[in-house]
NUNU-295425 format. One record per residue (C-alpha): residue in one letter; x, y, z; chain. Coordinates in Angstrom, 1 decimal, always signed. Example, Ala and Ser with C-alpha at 12.3 -4.5 7.8 and 13.67 -1.06 7.14 Angstrom:
<pts>
<pt><res>a</res><c1>+12.3</c1><c2>-4.5</c2><c3>+7.8</c3><chain>A</chain></pt>
<pt><res>s</res><c1>+13.7</c1><c2>-1.1</c2><c3>+7.1</c3><chain>A</chain></pt>
</pts>
This chain:
<pts>
<pt><res>m</res><c1>+53.9</c1><c2>+136.4</c2><c3>+141.5</c3><chain>A</chain></pt>
<pt><res>l</res><c1>+53.8</c1><c2>+139.1</c2><c3>+138.9</c3><chain>A</chain></pt>
<pt><res>k</res><c1>+57.3</c1><c2>+140.2</c2><c3>+139.7</c3><chain>A</chain></pt>
<pt><res>f</res><c1>+58.6</c1><c2>+136.7</c2><c3>+139.3</c3><chain>A</chain></pt>
<pt><res>f</res><c1>+56.6</c1><c2>+136.2</c2><c3>+136.1</c3><chain>A</chain></pt>
<pt><res>l</res><c1>+58.3</c1><c2>+139.3</c2><c3>+134.5</c3><chain>A</chain></pt>
<pt><res>k</res><c1>+61.7</c1><c2>+138.2</c2><c3>+135.7</c3><chain>A</chain></pt>
<pt><res>k</res><c1>+61.4</c1><c2>+134.7</c2><c3>+134.4</c3><chain>A</chain></pt>
<pt><res>s</res><c1>+60.0</c1><c2>+135.9</c2><c3>+131.1</c3><chain>A</chain></pt>
<pt><res>f</res><c1>+62.9</c1><c2>+138.2</c2><c3>+130.7</c3><chain>A</chain></pt>
<pt><res>y</res><c1>+65.6</c1><c2>+135.6</c2><c3>+131.5</c3><chain>A</chain></pt>
<pt><res>d</res><c1>+64.0</c1><c2>+132.9</c2><c3>+129.5</c3><chain>A</chain></pt>
<pt><res>g</res><c1>+63.8</c1><c2>+135.3</c2><c3>+126.5</c3><chain>A</chain></pt>
<pt><res>w</res><c1>+67.4</c1><c2>+136.3</c2><c3>+127.0</c3><chain>A</chain></pt>
<pt><res>d</res><c1>+68.5</c1><c2>+132.6</c2><c3>+127.1</c3><chain>A</chain></pt>
<pt><res>n</res><c1>+66.6</c1><c2>+132.1</c2><c3>+123.8</c3><chain>A</chain></pt>
<pt><res>m</res><c1>+67.5</c1><c2>+135.3</c2><c3>+122.1</c3><chain>A</chain></pt>
<pt><res>l</res><c1>+68.6</c1><c2>+133.8</c2><c3>+118.8</c3><chain>A</chain></pt>
<pt><res>a</res><c1>+65.4</c1><c2>+131.7</c2><c3>+118.6</c3><chain>A</chain></pt>
<pt><res>l</res><c1>+63.3</c1><c2>+134.9</c2><c3>+119.3</c3><chain>A</chain></pt>
<pt><res>a</res><c1>+65.1</c1><c2>+136.8</c2><c3>+116.5</c3><chain>A</chain></pt>
<pt><res>c</res><c1>+64.6</c1><c2>+133.9</c2><c3>+114.1</c3><chain>A</chain></pt>
<pt><res>f</res><c1>+60.9</c1><c2>+133.6</c2><c3>+114.8</c3><chain>A</chain></pt>
<pt><res>n</res><c1>+60.4</c1><c2>+137.3</c2><c3>+114.6</c3><chain>A</chain></pt>
<pt><res>a</res><c1>+62.2</c1><c2>+137.4</c2><c3>+111.3</c3><chain>A</chain></pt>
<pt><res>a</res><c1>+59.7</c1><c2>+134.7</c2><c3>+110.0</c3><chain>A</chain></pt>
<pt><res>a</res><c1>+56.8</c1><c2>+136.9</c2><c3>+111.2</c3><chain>A</chain></pt>
<pt><res>l</res><c1>+58.2</c1><c2>+139.9</c2><c3>+109.3</c3><chain>A</chain></pt>
<pt><res>a</res><c1>+58.6</c1><c2>+137.8</c2><c3>+106.2</c3><chain>A</chain></pt>
<pt><res>l</res><c1>+55.0</c1><c2>+136.6</c2><c3>+106.4</c3><chain>A</chain></pt>
<pt><res>v</res><c1>+53.6</c1><c2>+140.2</c2><c3>+106.9</c3><chain>A</chain></pt>
<pt><res>g</res><c1>+55.8</c1><c2>+141.5</c2><c3>+104.1</c3><chain>A</chain></pt>
<pt><res>l</res><c1>+54.6</c1><c2>+138.7</c2><c3>+101.8</c3><chain>A</chain></pt>
<pt><res>g</res><c1>+51.0</c1><c2>+139.6</c2><c3>+102.7</c3><chain>A</chain></pt>
<pt><res>i</res><c1>+51.6</c1><c2>+143.2</c2><c3>+101.8</c3><chain>A</chain></pt>
<pt><res>w</res><c1>+53.7</c1><c2>+142.6</c2><c3>+98.7</c3><chain>A</chain></pt>
<pt><res>l</res><c1>+51.6</c1><c2>+140.0</c2><c3>+96.8</c3><chain>A</chain></pt>
<pt><res>p</res><c1>+48.4</c1><c2>+142.2</c2><c3>+96.6</c3><chain>A</chain></pt>
<pt><res>s</res><c1>+50.5</c1><c2>+145.1</c2><c3>+95.3</c3><chain>A</chain></pt>
<pt><res>l</res><c1>+51.2</c1><c2>+143.1</c2><c3>+92.2</c3><chain>A</chain></pt>
<pt><res>v</res><c1>+47.5</c1><c2>+143.2</c2><c3>+91.3</c3><chain>A</chain></pt>
<pt><res>d</res><c1>+45.7</c1><c2>+146.5</c2><c3>+91.8</c3><chain>A</chain></pt>
<pt><res>s</res><c1>+42.2</c1><c2>+145.3</c2><c3>+92.8</c3><chain>A</chain></pt>
<pt><res>a</res><c1>+40.1</c1><c2>+145.2</c2><c3>+95.9</c3><chain>A</chain></pt>
<pt><res>a</res><c1>+39.8</c1><c2>+141.4</c2><c3>+95.8</c3><chain>A</chain></pt>
<pt><res>a</res><c1>+43.6</c1><c2>+141.1</c2><c3>+95.8</c3><chain>A</chain></pt>
<pt><res>r</res><c1>+43.9</c1><c2>+143.4</c2><c3>+98.8</c3><chain>A</chain></pt>
<pt><res>l</res><c1>+41.2</c1><c2>+141.4</c2><c3>+100.7</c3><chain>A</chain></pt>
<pt><res>a</res><c1>+43.0</c1><c2>+138.2</c2><c3>+99.8</c3><chain>A</chain></pt>
<pt><res>g</res><c1>+46.3</c1><c2>+139.7</c2><c3>+101.1</c3><chain>A</chain></pt>
<pt><res>l</res><c1>+44.7</c1><c2>+140.7</c2><c3>+104.3</c3><chain>A</chain></pt>
<pt><res>a</res><c1>+43.1</c1><c2>+137.2</c2><c3>+104.8</c3><chain>A</chain></pt>
<pt><res>f</res><c1>+46.5</c1><c2>+135.6</c2><c3>+104.0</c3><chain>A</chain></pt>
<pt><res>t</res><c1>+48.3</c1><c2>+137.9</c2><c3>+106.5</c3><chain>A</chain></pt>
<pt><res>v</res><c1>+45.7</c1><c2>+137.2</c2><c3>+109.3</c3><chain>A</chain></pt>
<pt><res>a</res><c1>+45.8</c1><c2>+133.4</c2><c3>+108.7</c3><chain>A</chain></pt>
<pt><res>a</res><c1>+49.6</c1><c2>+133.3</c2><c3>+108.4</c3><chain>A</chain></pt>
<pt><res>v</res><c1>+50.3</c1><c2>+135.4</c2><c3>+111.5</c3><chain>A</chain></pt>
<pt><res>s</res><c1>+47.8</c1><c2>+133.4</c2><c3>+113.5</c3><chain>A</chain></pt>
<pt><res>v</res><c1>+49.4</c1><c2>+130.1</c2><c3>+112.5</c3><chain>A</chain></pt>
<pt><res>w</res><c1>+52.9</c1><c2>+131.6</c2><c3>+113.1</c3><chain>A</chain></pt>
<pt><res>w</res><c1>+51.8</c1><c2>+132.7</c2><c3>+116.6</c3><chain>A</chain></pt>
<pt><res>s</res><c1>+50.5</c1><c2>+129.2</c2><c3>+117.4</c3><chain>A</chain></pt>
<pt><res>i</res><c1>+53.8</c1><c2>+127.5</c2><c3>+116.1</c3><chain>A</chain></pt>
<pt><res>t</res><c1>+55.8</c1><c2>+130.0</c2><c3>+118.2</c3><chain>A</chain></pt>
<pt><res>a</res><c1>+53.7</c1><c2>+129.2</c2><c3>+121.3</c3><chain>A</chain></pt>
<pt><res>h</res><c1>+54.2</c1><c2>+125.5</c2><c3>+120.8</c3><chain>A</chain></pt>
<pt><res>a</res><c1>+57.9</c1><c2>+125.9</c2><c3>+120.3</c3><chain>A</chain></pt>
<pt><res>f</res><c1>+58.5</c1><c2>+128.3</c2><c3>+123.2</c3><chain>A</chain></pt>
<pt><res>w</res><c1>+56.5</c1><c2>+126.2</c2><c3>+125.7</c3><chain>A</chain></pt>
<pt><res>k</res><c1>+59.9</c1><c2>+124.5</c2><c3>+126.2</c3><chain>A</chain></pt>
<pt><res>a</res><c1>+61.5</c1><c2>+127.8</c2><c3>+127.0</c3><chain>A</chain></pt>
<pt><res>a</res><c1>+58.8</c1><c2>+128.5</c2><c3>+129.6</c3><chain>A</chain></pt>
<pt><res>d</res><c1>+59.8</c1><c2>+125.1</c2><c3>+131.1</c3><chain>A</chain></pt>
<pt><res>g</res><c1>+63.4</c1><c2>+126.3</c2><c3>+131.4</c3><chain>A</chain></pt>
<pt><res>k</res><c1>+64.7</c1><c2>+124.6</c2><c3>+128.3</c3><chain>A</chain></pt>
<pt><res>t</res><c1>+66.4</c1><c2>+125.9</c2><c3>+125.2</c3><chain>A</chain></pt>
<pt><res>v</res><c1>+64.4</c1><c2>+126.2</c2><c3>+121.9</c3><chain>A</chain></pt>
<pt><res>r</res><c1>+66.3</c1><c2>+124.4</c2><c3>+119.2</c3><chain>A</chain></pt>
<pt><res>l</res><c1>+65.9</c1><c2>+124.0</c2><c3>+115.4</c3><chain>A</chain></pt>
<pt><res>g</res><c1>+64.6</c1><c2>+120.4</c2><c3>+115.9</c3><chain>A</chain></pt>
<pt><res>d</res><c1>+61.6</c1><c2>+121.8</c2><c3>+117.9</c3><chain>A</chain></pt>
<pt><res>v</res><c1>+60.3</c1><c2>+123.7</c2><c3>+114.9</c3><chain>A</chain></pt>
<pt><res>r</res><c1>+58.9</c1><c2>+120.7</c2><c3>+112.9</c3><chain>A</chain></pt>
<pt><res>p</res><c1>+56.8</c1><c2>+119.2</c2><c3>+115.7</c3><chain>A</chain></pt>
<pt><res>a</res><c1>+55.6</c1><c2>+122.8</c2><c3>+116.6</c3><chain>A</chain></pt>
<pt><res>i</res><c1>+54.5</c1><c2>+123.2</c2><c3>+113.0</c3><chain>A</chain></pt>
<pt><res>a</res><c1>+52.6</c1><c2>+119.9</c2><c3>+113.0</c3><chain>A</chain></pt>
<pt><res>a</res><c1>+50.9</c1><c2>+120.7</c2><c3>+116.3</c3><chain>A</chain></pt>
<pt><res>g</res><c1>+50.3</c1><c2>+124.4</c2><c3>+115.8</c3><chain>A</chain></pt>
<pt><res>v</res><c1>+48.6</c1><c2>+124.8</c2><c3>+112.4</c3><chain>A</chain></pt>
<pt><res>v</res><c1>+45.1</c1><c2>+123.8</c2><c3>+113.5</c3><chain>A</chain></pt>
<pt><res>p</res><c1>+45.0</c1><c2>+125.8</c2><c3>+116.8</c3><chain>A</chain></pt>
<pt><res>g</res><c1>+46.5</c1><c2>+128.7</c2><c3>+114.9</c3><chain>A</chain></pt>
<pt><res>l</res><c1>+43.7</c1><c2>+128.7</c2><c3>+112.3</c3><chain>A</chain></pt>
<pt><res>q</res><c1>+41.1</c1><c2>+128.4</c2><c3>+115.1</c3><chain>A</chain></pt>
<pt><res>f</res><c1>+42.7</c1><c2>+131.3</c2><c3>+116.9</c3><chain>A</chain></pt>
<pt><res>g</res><c1>+42.8</c1><c2>+133.4</c2><c3>+113.7</c3><chain>A</chain></pt>
<pt><res>a</res><c1>+39.1</c1><c2>+132.7</c2><c3>+113.0</c3><chain>A</chain></pt>
<pt><res>m</res><c1>+38.1</c1><c2>+133.8</c2><c3>+116.5</c3><chain>A</chain></pt>
<pt><res>a</res><c1>+40.3</c1><c2>+136.9</c2><c3>+116.5</c3><chain>A</chain></pt>
<pt><res>a</res><c1>+39.1</c1><c2>+138.0</c2><c3>+113.1</c3><chain>A</chain></pt>
<pt><res>a</res><c1>+35.4</c1><c2>+137.3</c2><c3>+114.0</c3><chain>A</chain></pt>
<pt><res>s</res><c1>+35.7</c1><c2>+139.3</c2><c3>+117.2</c3><chain>A</chain></pt>
<pt><res>i</res><c1>+37.4</c1><c2>+142.3</c2><c3>+115.4</c3><chain>A</chain></pt>
<pt><res>v</res><c1>+34.7</c1><c2>+142.3</c2><c3>+112.7</c3><chain>A</chain></pt>
<pt><res>a</res><c1>+32.0</c1><c2>+142.1</c2><c3>+115.4</c3><chain>A</chain></pt>
<pt><res>a</res><c1>+33.5</c1><c2>+144.9</c2><c3>+117.4</c3><chain>A</chain></pt>
<pt><res>s</res><c1>+33.8</c1><c2>+147.1</c2><c3>+114.3</c3><chain>A</chain></pt>
<pt><res>i</res><c1>+30.1</c1><c2>+146.7</c2><c3>+113.7</c3><chain>A</chain></pt>
<pt><res>a</res><c1>+28.9</c1><c2>+146.8</c2><c3>+117.3</c3><chain>A</chain></pt>
<pt><res>f</res><c1>+30.7</c1><c2>+150.0</c2><c3>+118.5</c3><chain>A</chain></pt>
<pt><res>p</res><c1>+29.6</c1><c2>+152.3</c2><c3>+115.7</c3><chain>A</chain></pt>
<pt><res>f</res><c1>+26.0</c1><c2>+150.9</c2><c3>+115.9</c3><chain>A</chain></pt>
<pt><res>y</res><c1>+25.7</c1><c2>+151.4</c2><c3>+119.7</c3><chain>A</chain></pt>
<pt><res>a</res><c1>+27.4</c1><c2>+154.8</c2><c3>+119.5</c3><chain>A</chain></pt>
<pt><res>s</res><c1>+24.9</c1><c2>+155.9</c2><c3>+116.9</c3><chain>A</chain></pt>
<pt><res>i</res><c1>+22.0</c1><c2>+155.3</c2><c3>+119.3</c3><chain>A</chain></pt>
<pt><res>g</res><c1>+23.2</c1><c2>+158.2</c2><c3>+121.5</c3><chain>A</chain></pt>
<pt><res>g</res><c1>+22.0</c1><c2>+159.1</c2><c3>+124.9</c3><chain>A</chain></pt>
<pt><res>f</res><c1>+22.3</c1><c2>+157.0</c2><c3>+128.0</c3><chain>A</chain></pt>
<pt><res>v</res><c1>+21.2</c1><c2>+153.8</c2><c3>+126.3</c3><chain>A</chain></pt>
<pt><res>g</res><c1>+23.9</c1><c2>+154.1</c2><c3>+123.6</c3><chain>A</chain></pt>
<pt><res>l</res><c1>+26.6</c1><c2>+154.9</c2><c3>+126.2</c3><chain>A</chain></pt>
<pt><res>f</res><c1>+25.5</c1><c2>+152.0</c2><c3>+128.4</c3><chain>A</chain></pt>
<pt><res>a</res><c1>+25.5</c1><c2>+149.6</c2><c3>+125.4</c3><chain>A</chain></pt>
<pt><res>t</res><c1>+28.9</c1><c2>+150.8</c2><c3>+124.2</c3><chain>A</chain></pt>
<pt><res>s</res><c1>+30.3</c1><c2>+150.4</c2><c3>+127.7</c3><chain>A</chain></pt>
<pt><res>v</res><c1>+29.0</c1><c2>+146.9</c2><c3>+128.1</c3><chain>A</chain></pt>
<pt><res>a</res><c1>+30.3</c1><c2>+145.9</c2><c3>+124.6</c3><chain>A</chain></pt>
<pt><res>f</res><c1>+33.7</c1><c2>+147.3</c2><c3>+125.5</c3><chain>A</chain></pt>
<pt><res>w</res><c1>+34.0</c1><c2>+145.2</c2><c3>+128.6</c3><chain>A</chain></pt>
<pt><res>l</res><c1>+32.7</c1><c2>+142.1</c2><c3>+126.9</c3><chain>A</chain></pt>
<pt><res>f</res><c1>+35.2</c1><c2>+142.4</c2><c3>+124.0</c3><chain>A</chain></pt>
<pt><res>l</res><c1>+38.0</c1><c2>+143.2</c2><c3>+126.4</c3><chain>A</chain></pt>
<pt><res>a</res><c1>+37.2</c1><c2>+140.1</c2><c3>+128.4</c3><chain>A</chain></pt>
<pt><res>l</res><c1>+37.1</c1><c2>+138.1</c2><c3>+125.2</c3><chain>A</chain></pt>
<pt><res>w</res><c1>+40.5</c1><c2>+139.3</c2><c3>+124.0</c3><chain>A</chain></pt>
<pt><res>l</res><c1>+42.1</c1><c2>+138.8</c2><c3>+127.4</c3><chain>A</chain></pt>
<pt><res>t</res><c1>+40.8</c1><c2>+135.3</c2><c3>+127.4</c3><chain>A</chain></pt>
<pt><res>l</res><c1>+42.0</c1><c2>+134.5</c2><c3>+123.8</c3><chain>A</chain></pt>
<pt><res>q</res><c1>+45.6</c1><c2>+135.4</c2><c3>+124.8</c3><chain>A</chain></pt>
<pt><res>y</res><c1>+45.7</c1><c2>+132.2</c2><c3>+126.7</c3><chain>A</chain></pt>
<pt><res>f</res><c1>+44.3</c1><c2>+130.0</c2><c3>+124.0</c3><chain>A</chain></pt>
<pt><res>l</res><c1>+47.5</c1><c2>+129.1</c2><c3>+122.1</c3><chain>A</chain></pt>
<pt><res>p</res><c1>+49.8</c1><c2>+128.5</c2><c3>+125.1</c3><chain>A</chain></pt>
<pt><res>v</res><c1>+47.0</c1><c2>+126.3</c2><c3>+126.6</c3><chain>A</chain></pt>
<pt><res>s</res><c1>+46.8</c1><c2>+124.4</c2><c3>+123.3</c3><chain>A</chain></pt>
<pt><res>a</res><c1>+50.6</c1><c2>+124.0</c2><c3>+123.4</c3><chain>A</chain></pt>
<pt><res>a</res><c1>+50.6</c1><c2>+122.8</c2><c3>+127.0</c3><chain>A</chain></pt>
<pt><res>d</res><c1>+47.7</c1><c2>+120.3</c2><c3>+126.8</c3><chain>A</chain></pt>
<pt><res>g</res><c1>+47.5</c1><c2>+119.3</c2><c3>+123.1</c3><chain>A</chain></pt>
<pt><res>k</res><c1>+43.7</c1><c2>+119.0</c2><c3>+123.6</c3><chain>A</chain></pt>
<pt><res>g</res><c1>+40.9</c1><c2>+120.1</c2><c3>+121.4</c3><chain>A</chain></pt>
<pt><res>f</res><c1>+39.3</c1><c2>+123.5</c2><c3>+120.7</c3><chain>A</chain></pt>
<pt><res>r</res><c1>+36.6</c1><c2>+123.4</c2><c3>+123.4</c3><chain>A</chain></pt>
<pt><res>s</res><c1>+39.0</c1><c2>+122.2</c2><c3>+126.2</c3><chain>A</chain></pt>
<pt><res>a</res><c1>+41.6</c1><c2>+124.9</c2><c3>+125.3</c3><chain>A</chain></pt>
<pt><res>l</res><c1>+38.9</c1><c2>+127.7</c2><c3>+125.2</c3><chain>A</chain></pt>
<pt><res>k</res><c1>+37.4</c1><c2>+126.5</c2><c3>+128.5</c3><chain>A</chain></pt>
<pt><res>s</res><c1>+40.8</c1><c2>+126.5</c2><c3>+130.2</c3><chain>A</chain></pt>
<pt><res>s</res><c1>+41.6</c1><c2>+129.9</c2><c3>+128.8</c3><chain>A</chain></pt>
<pt><res>l</res><c1>+38.3</c1><c2>+131.3</c2><c3>+130.2</c3><chain>A</chain></pt>
<pt><res>i</res><c1>+39.1</c1><c2>+129.8</c2><c3>+133.6</c3><chain>A</chain></pt>
<pt><res>l</res><c1>+42.6</c1><c2>+131.4</c2><c3>+133.6</c3><chain>A</chain></pt>
<pt><res>f</res><c1>+41.0</c1><c2>+134.8</c2><c3>+132.8</c3><chain>A</chain></pt>
<pt><res>i</res><c1>+38.2</c1><c2>+134.6</c2><c3>+135.4</c3><chain>A</chain></pt>
<pt><res>d</res><c1>+40.7</c1><c2>+133.5</c2><c3>+138.1</c3><chain>A</chain></pt>
<pt><res>a</res><c1>+43.0</c1><c2>+136.5</c2><c3>+137.5</c3><chain>A</chain></pt>
<pt><res>p</res><c1>+41.5</c1><c2>+139.3</c2><c3>+135.3</c3><chain>A</chain></pt>
<pt><res>l</res><c1>+44.0</c1><c2>+141.9</c2><c3>+136.6</c3><chain>A</chain></pt>
<pt><res>f</res><c1>+46.9</c1><c2>+139.6</c2><c3>+135.8</c3><chain>A</chain></pt>
<pt><res>s</res><c1>+45.5</c1><c2>+138.9</c2><c3>+132.4</c3><chain>A</chain></pt>
<pt><res>l</res><c1>+45.4</c1><c2>+142.7</c2><c3>+131.8</c3><chain>A</chain></pt>
<pt><res>a</res><c1>+49.1</c1><c2>+142.9</c2><c3>+133.0</c3><chain>A</chain></pt>
<pt><res>l</res><c1>+50.0</c1><c2>+140.1</c2><c3>+130.6</c3><chain>A</chain></pt>
<pt><res>a</res><c1>+48.4</c1><c2>+141.9</c2><c3>+127.7</c3><chain>A</chain></pt>
<pt><res>l</res><c1>+50.2</c1><c2>+145.1</c2><c3>+128.5</c3><chain>A</chain></pt>
<pt><res>d</res><c1>+53.5</c1><c2>+143.2</c2><c3>+128.8</c3><chain>A</chain></pt>
<pt><res>c</res><c1>+52.9</c1><c2>+141.6</c2><c3>+125.4</c3><chain>A</chain></pt>
<pt><res>a</res><c1>+52.1</c1><c2>+145.0</c2><c3>+123.9</c3><chain>A</chain></pt>
<pt><res>v</res><c1>+55.4</c1><c2>+146.5</c2><c3>+125.3</c3><chain>A</chain></pt>
<pt><res>c</res><c1>+57.3</c1><c2>+143.6</c2><c3>+123.8</c3><chain>A</chain></pt>
<pt><res>v</res><c1>+55.9</c1><c2>+144.5</c2><c3>+120.4</c3><chain>A</chain></pt>
<pt><res>a</res><c1>+56.1</c1><c2>+148.2</c2><c3>+120.9</c3><chain>A</chain></pt>
<pt><res>v</res><c1>+59.8</c1><c2>+148.4</c2><c3>+121.7</c3><chain>A</chain></pt>
<pt><res>s</res><c1>+60.8</c1><c2>+145.9</c2><c3>+118.9</c3><chain>A</chain></pt>
<pt><res>p</res><c1>+61.3</c1><c2>+148.7</c2><c3>+116.2</c3><chain>A</chain></pt>
<pt><res>l</res><c1>+64.4</c1><c2>+149.7</c2><c3>+118.2</c3><chain>A</chain></pt>
<pt><res>v</res><c1>+66.0</c1><c2>+146.4</c2><c3>+117.2</c3><chain>A</chain></pt>
<pt><res>a</res><c1>+64.6</c1><c2>+146.2</c2><c3>+113.6</c3><chain>A</chain></pt>
<pt><res>f</res><c1>+61.5</c1><c2>+144.3</c2><c3>+114.9</c3><chain>A</chain></pt>
<pt><res>l</res><c1>+63.7</c1><c2>+141.3</c2><c3>+115.8</c3><chain>A</chain></pt>
<pt><res>l</res><c1>+63.8</c1><c2>+141.7</c2><c3>+119.6</c3><chain>A</chain></pt>
<pt><res>p</res><c1>+61.9</c1><c2>+141.3</c2><c3>+121.8</c3><chain>A</chain></pt>
<pt><res>g</res><c1>+59.1</c1><c2>+141.4</c2><c3>+119.3</c3><chain>A</chain></pt>
<pt><res>p</res><c1>+55.9</c1><c2>+139.3</c2><c3>+119.0</c3><chain>A</chain></pt>
<pt><res>a</res><c1>+57.8</c1><c2>+136.1</c2><c3>+119.7</c3><chain>A</chain></pt>
<pt><res>a</res><c1>+58.7</c1><c2>+137.4</c2><c3>+123.2</c3><chain>A</chain></pt>
<pt><res>a</res><c1>+55.0</c1><c2>+138.1</c2><c3>+123.6</c3><chain>A</chain></pt>
<pt><res>a</res><c1>+54.2</c1><c2>+134.5</c2><c3>+122.7</c3><chain>A</chain></pt>
<pt><res>l</res><c1>+56.8</c1><c2>+133.4</c2><c3>+125.3</c3><chain>A</chain></pt>
<pt><res>a</res><c1>+55.3</c1><c2>+135.6</c2><c3>+127.9</c3><chain>A</chain></pt>
<pt><res>s</res><c1>+51.9</c1><c2>+134.1</c2><c3>+127.4</c3><chain>A</chain></pt>
<pt><res>c</res><c1>+53.4</c1><c2>+130.6</c2><c3>+127.8</c3><chain>A</chain></pt>
<pt><res>e</res><c1>+55.1</c1><c2>+131.7</c2><c3>+131.0</c3><chain>A</chain></pt>
<pt><res>a</res><c1>+51.8</c1><c2>+133.1</c2><c3>+132.3</c3><chain>A</chain></pt>
<pt><res>v</res><c1>+49.9</c1><c2>+129.9</c2><c3>+131.6</c3><chain>A</chain></pt>
<pt><res>r</res><c1>+52.6</c1><c2>+127.7</c2><c3>+133.2</c3><chain>A</chain></pt>
<pt><res>l</res><c1>+52.7</c1><c2>+129.8</c2><c3>+136.4</c3><chain>A</chain></pt>
<pt><res>r</res><c1>+49.0</c1><c2>+130.5</c2><c3>+136.8</c3><chain>A</chain></pt>
<pt><res>r</res><c1>+48.2</c1><c2>+126.8</c2><c3>+136.5</c3><chain>A</chain></pt>
<pt><res>y</res><c1>+50.1</c1><c2>+126.2</c2><c3>+139.7</c3><chain>A</chain></pt>
<pt><res>r</res><c1>+47.3</c1><c2>+128.1</c2><c3>+141.5</c3><chain>A</chain></pt>
<pt><res>l</res><c1>+44.5</c1><c2>+126.3</c2><c3>+139.7</c3><chain>A</chain></pt>
<pt><res>s</res><c1>+46.1</c1><c2>+122.9</c2><c3>+140.6</c3><chain>A</chain></pt>
<pt><res>w</res><c1>+46.4</c1><c2>+124.1</c2><c3>+144.2</c3><chain>A</chain></pt>
<pt><res>l</res><c1>+42.8</c1><c2>+125.3</c2><c3>+144.2</c3><chain>A</chain></pt>
<pt><res>a</res><c1>+41.6</c1><c2>+121.9</c2><c3>+142.9</c3><chain>A</chain></pt>
<pt><res>g</res><c1>+43.1</c1><c2>+120.2</c2><c3>+146.0</c3><chain>A</chain></pt>
<pt><res>s</res><c1>+42.1</c1><c2>+122.8</c2><c3>+148.6</c3><chain>A</chain></pt>
<pt><res>d</res><c1>+38.5</c1><c2>+121.5</c2><c3>+149.2</c3><chain>A</chain></pt>
<pt><res>g</res><c1>+36.9</c1><c2>+124.9</c2><c3>+148.4</c3><chain>A</chain></pt>
<pt><res>k</res><c1>+38.7</c1><c2>+126.7</c2><c3>+151.3</c3><chain>A</chain></pt>
<pt><res>p</res><c1>+41.9</c1><c2>+127.9</c2><c3>+149.7</c3><chain>A</chain></pt>
<pt><res>g</res><c1>+42.7</c1><c2>+131.1</c2><c3>+151.7</c3><chain>A</chain></pt>
<pt><res>p</res><c1>+45.7</c1><c2>+133.2</c2><c3>+150.5</c3><chain>A</chain></pt>
<pt><res>t</res><c1>+47.6</c1><c2>+131.6</c2><c3>+147.6</c3><chain>A</chain></pt>
<pt><res>p</res><c1>+51.0</c1><c2>+130.3</c2><c3>+148.9</c3><chain>A</chain></pt>
<pt><res>w</res><c1>+53.0</c1><c2>+131.6</c2><c3>+145.9</c3><chain>A</chain></pt>
<pt><res>a</res><c1>+56.3</c1><c2>+131.1</c2><c3>+147.7</c3><chain>A</chain></pt>
<pt><res>g</res><c1>+55.7</c1><c2>+127.4</c2><c3>+147.9</c3><chain>A</chain></pt>
<pt><res>l</res><c1>+54.1</c1><c2>+127.0</c2><c3>+144.5</c3><chain>A</chain></pt>
<pt><res>l</res><c1>+57.0</c1><c2>+128.8</c2><c3>+142.8</c3><chain>A</chain></pt>
<pt><res>a</res><c1>+59.8</c1><c2>+127.4</c2><c3>+144.9</c3><chain>A</chain></pt>
<pt><res>d</res><c1>+61.1</c1><c2>+125.0</c2><c3>+142.2</c3><chain>A</chain></pt>
<pt><res>d</res><c1>+61.0</c1><c2>+127.6</c2><c3>+139.5</c3><chain>A</chain></pt>
<pt><res>v</res><c1>+62.7</c1><c2>+130.2</c2><c3>+141.7</c3><chain>A</chain></pt>
<pt><res>e</res><c1>+65.4</c1><c2>+127.7</c2><c3>+142.5</c3><chain>A</chain></pt>
<pt><res>a</res><c1>+65.8</c1><c2>+126.7</c2><c3>+138.8</c3><chain>A</chain></pt>
<pt><res>l</res><c1>+66.0</c1><c2>+130.3</c2><c3>+137.7</c3><chain>A</chain></pt>
<pt><res>g</res><c1>+68.4</c1><c2>+131.1</c2><c3>+140.5</c3><chain>A</chain></pt>
<pt><res>s</res><c1>+69.9</c1><c2>+134.5</c2><c3>+141.4</c3><chain>A</chain></pt>
<pt><res>r</res><c1>+71.2</c1><c2>+136.1</c2><c3>+138.2</c3><chain>A</chain></pt>
<pt><res>g</res><c1>+72.9</c1><c2>+139.4</c2><c3>+137.6</c3><chain>A</chain></pt>
<pt><res>l</res><c1>+74.4</c1><c2>+141.4</c2><c3>+134.8</c3><chain>A</chain></pt>
<pt><res>k</res><c1>+77.4</c1><c2>+139.0</c2><c3>+134.5</c3><chain>A</chain></pt>
<pt><res>d</res><c1>+75.1</c1><c2>+136.0</c2><c3>+134.0</c3><chain>A</chain></pt>
<pt><res>l</res><c1>+73.3</c1><c2>+137.8</c2><c3>+131.1</c3><chain>A</chain></pt>
<pt><res>f</res><c1>+76.5</c1><c2>+138.0</c2><c3>+129.1</c3><chain>A</chain></pt>
<pt><res>f</res><c1>+78.1</c1><c2>+134.9</c2><c3>+130.3</c3><chain>A</chain></pt>
<pt><res>p</res><c1>+75.2</c1><c2>+132.4</c2><c3>+130.7</c3><chain>A</chain></pt>
<pt><res>w</res><c1>+77.5</c1><c2>+129.4</c2><c3>+130.5</c3><chain>A</chain></pt>
<pt><res>k</res><c1>+79.0</c1><c2>+130.4</c2><c3>+133.9</c3><chain>A</chain></pt>
<pt><res>h</res><c1>+75.5</c1><c2>+130.4</c2><c3>+135.5</c3><chain>A</chain></pt>
</pts>
């Protein structure tokens, strides 16, 4: 399943390369604006306001991107007309995500130094527990925006579904986080335009779409699922993606 996820993410990203570059350019503009505006006023309050703006803007951008690229995960092409409905649907979940992410980072910045200052076995144990708890939280939050894009439901429902996805496959969740990190890490090679954070948002949409096949199958298995029949669950997606080679990458209209 992981191999197909990586393959599908790559090909869907390739097919929507221009959209990825445009969304990444928008992210760069928002970050640049958040850095430039505070520089006009040399004060701690301005820097704090710039940081708050950047966090909120990037969170909303990430949500809008996830809402727009949910179509790509469904095998369709992201078009300019998809941006407006994505903005309308993505602002609130984006602000919710930003608030949760910021709160978790602040909590972690307080918890780790405090537990480390205790020292000894107790301090080490508390620090270790805090590390795993925050890691689980962050791996869960990576599903929040694509789940919101998929269901269009409220905060609680999206957070509950995200937690279920993490609990069902924690190792896959870690692999997804690493894949997203790689997408961002290699983007400086292409002026931060490709694959970039937009590709990470697409990957999270792909992950939610594919992992939910297993959850739907579990719901109908009467509590005795056995090995997951990924071949059958992914059959339609495998057929839709087809067998693609180097020629298909550069001449997609011949695919």
